[in-house]
N, C-alpha and C positions, 0 to 999 in steps of 0.2 A: 580572498580568504584562504589561508594556508592550513593544510592538514597537520603535518608534524609540528610538535612544539619544540622548545629548546632542549628537552631531554631526548628528542628523537622519536617519541612515541606518537602514534596517530590518534587524533581526536575524532571521534565518530559522530558527535552531536554539536549543534549550535543553537542557541536561543536568541530570538529577536522579539521585541515587544510588538504586540498586535496593534497598539495605538499609534506607534511611530516606528516605521520600518528602518529609520536611521538610528534607532535606539537599540544597540546591540547589547545583549545580556551575557554573552560569553560562550566559551567552548566547554566541552566536557569529554573526557576520554571514553566514558561509558555511561549508560543510563540503566542501572540495575533496577528491575521492577516495572519498567515502562510497559512491558508486554505481559505482566502478571496481574490479573484482577485480584482485588483484596477480598479475602473470604468474608462472606456475609454482607458485603457492601454492594452498592449499585454497580452496574456493568462497567462504567467508564472510570470508576474511582481507582486511583493509583497512588502508591507511595514509592517515590523514585529516589534512588541514590545516584546523584551525578558525581562520579569519581573523577579526580583530577580536574576540577572545575576552576575557572578564573572568573568569578561573577563580576559583572559590570552593571552600570546603569541602575534601573529599578530593582533588579535582582540583588545587586550588591547592597543597596539601601535596605532591602528587606532582611538581610542577614543580621542587622543590628536591632531588629524589632521582633525577634523570636518570642512567641508567647502572647503577642498582642495582635489585635485585628490588623494592624499596619504591616504585619509580616506577609500579607498577601501582596505579591508583586503585580498580579493581574493576569490577563490572557496573553498568550505568546504563540509564535510559530517555532516549532521544534524541527530543525533540519537534520536529516540523516546524511552524513557526509561520506564521500568516496575517499580513496587513498590520497587524492590530491587536495582534499578539503572543499571540493565543490558539492553542492547539495544534490543528492539523488532524488529527494522527495521531502515533503514537509507534512508534519502533523499540526493541526490546530489544537492547542491545549488550553483548557480553561482553568482559571482560579489557581494559578501557581502560587503556593504559599510555602515559605521557608519554615521547616520544622527543626532543623539541626544543622550545625556547621562545625567541621573539625578539620585540623590540618591533614593534608593528604600526603601519602608516601609517593605519589606520582611525581613530585617535584617541588622545589622551593617556591613558596608563594601561592601554591595551589591548595584548594580545599576539597573535601568531600562534603557535598551539600545534599541534605535530605529535604525533599519537598513533597507536598501533596498536590495533586492536580487531577483534572478530569480529561480523559481522552478515550472515547469509545471506539475510535478507529485503530488504536494500537492493539491488534488482536494477538492472542497467544499464538506463538509459532512464527509470527511475521519477522521477528528478529533473525531467525535462521535464513529466511529468504533474502532479507537485506544483506546479510553477510555473504551469501552466494553472489549477489550482485556486486557488492563492494570489492570482492576479491576476484572478480572476473570469471566466476565459475558458472554463471547463468549463460552458458554459451552453446547449449544444444537443446533440441526439442525433447519433450517427454519427461523432464525432471519432476513434474508434478504427478506422474502416473501412480506412484505408490502412496500418495497422501490420502488420509481419511477425510471425512466430511468437514470437520472443524479446520483442519490444516489447509483444505482447499479454499476456504473462506479467507484465511490469512494470506495465501498465495495471491488470490484475486485482489486483496486490499493493497498489496505491494505493487502488483501490476498496474493498478489504477494510479497510485500515488507517484510511481516512478516513471510513468509513461512519457513525460516530457524529457526527462533525463535520457531515456533510452532512444527516443526518436530523434532528439537533437535537431528539431526543426525540419525534419524530412517531410515533404508534402505527401498527401495521399497518393496511393497508387491510382493511376488514371482509370476511368470507367472502362469496362470491357475485360478486366483482368479475370484470371481463373485462379481461385484459391482452393487448396486441398485441406480438408478437415479429416483427421483420423478419428473415427468413431469407436475405436476399440475399447477405450477407457471411459466412454461417456455413459454414466449410470444415473445422473440426476442433473438438475439445473446448473449446479456449480461446476461439475466436471464438463458440461457442455460449454460453459463460459470460458473455462481454462483452455479447452481445445479450440474454441473459436478465436480467442485472443491470439493463440499461438499460430493458427492458420493465417491470420491477416498480418500480424506484427512480429512474428518470430518468438523465440523463447521468452516466457513470462510476459508475452504481449497482452495488451488489454483491448478488448472490443466488447465492453459491457460485462457487468457482473450480476445482472438479472435481466428479465425480459424487457422491462422498461428501459434500462440502460442500453440494451442491444438496439432497441428501436431508435434511441437517441443517436447512437454511433452510426447508424445507417443514414443519418442526415448528412454525413460527411465530416471531415476534419479529424477523424480518429484512425486513419490509416487506409481506408478504402472508401471510394465513392461509387454508389450504384449508378447504373446497372453493372453487375458483375456476376460471374458464375461461381458457385460453391460446389465442388465435388466432394460429397460426403461419403468417405470410404467406410466400409464395415457398418453400413447403415442398418443392416438387419439386426445386428447385436444391439445397437442403440435403440432401434424401434421397440424391441422386446422389453427393454428396461424402461424407456420413457413412456410407453403406453400404460404402464402400471401407475403412473402418477397423473392425477387430475388437478387442474387449476380452475379457479372460478373467477372469471372476469365478466363475460357476457353469457354466463352459463357454465356448463361443464364441458371440458374437452381435455384430451391428453396433452401432456407437455410437448410432445413432438408436434401435434397439430398446431399448438399455439406458436411454436417456433417457426414452422413452415408458413403459417399465416402472416407473420411479421415479415418474413423474407419476401413473400409474394407481393405484399402491399408496397414494399420498398424497391421492387424491381430487381430482386436477386433470384437468379435461376438456380435452383437446387437440383443437383443430379445425385440421386441416391444410388450408391454403388454397393 
């Protein structure tokens, strides 16, 4: 799969049918609206303009059925491409339905294709994180530090969906390793997940995006296999913030206690510094 098209511009997205992975639906230069929820609609509803698109297969067939029920092409995998045209991660999109098709200024034979679809994982702000990854600028720790609560969720969603691309088949670090978590910017569950993913897997690393996912990652195959040691730096600042939050699982406990309990159960020695 190649990134640049005959006009030399990079294509950032690719669609493949969910029913048949051999059924390729085409490339697009951009996907305007993918990360923008529709006002007043359900959370995952999107109206997306695929610019510079070369529709194929079931998607191409649907362009001739606009306005009818058969304009729905179905469910698909939407790949986010790097500069070489390889997938950095994929979104599952439901009910891709063609609403409009027009000639594109991107190149001869290309169209700008408007579709409606459903994708509640395409969070607002995630496109900016993908662009950092695509252009090689996700190359240092702490880039998430200035993000607000909603943007931290978007950051974590990209960390999750791009994990295989960034790890490129690397095995887990062997048991007995020491990882360092910077607690300076840990203010809630999401910021803890950002910091934990970075501690284990580097910039924009993923190691869970909630407590349940953290527990799953500690079973192995996500970058680190217990037992290991986690040196939690600036833990006093984090403790003051996380003790203000209570969670209800088997009663009430602070978020910090819940995190430490998971680590203890999975054989992680936490050193609070």
